[in-house]
Phi, psi and omega in degrees: 000135182281153177311316175301318182289328175290317183296319181294313185297317178297324179291323181294323182286318180297322182284323175305312182299310183296317181287318182304311183298316175303314179297317179287319192246334193249340174260130191256008184288122186291334178294349178263003178293143184057023170269133176237135178274116192271313187202166173223144179230112174269151171287164183305330181265007180057029179273347181210142180227125174270125183245120182267124188226159172212157182238145177305314179264112176308328180289349180250014180291333177293305182302320176296317184292323178299315182291326175302308179302324182284342183260003179305318179299316186290319183285323170303326178289324174305308183298327180297311176298328179281316185283336183048037185253164182301328191237128175268132181294144170287118178284131173236119179267126185235123178296123179273111184269003177307317184291324179292323179293319182294324172296315182291318177300322177298314178302310178298319178295316177300328180293315181279319180229081186294151177302140181165179183294146179272144181295148181288142177296132184272131177297145179279000000 
């Protein structure tokens, strides 16, 4: 793996950890309760970071998104202190809909094939 890609991967992980820790311990906004940072993708020049997040209750996603937007400056400051780079990535918050898709897919599978004993294979 090339050095720029390793640097980008390390930055992704550091940003995810910093924002996750800030959500748990430093920010008092109740709209941010149960928000989880699932992943971060930085641009190759580290000028921009897409921060993917999810919330336990999908009904609270809009409020949580608004809270993340309002906390962007504080979170970006935390990231700047940890990365110690010339440029702090501009944080862009993106709702990670993967879990929601997984829930819907599971519901569809359960609808078609509910849990229960599987039919025995018939001998040929």
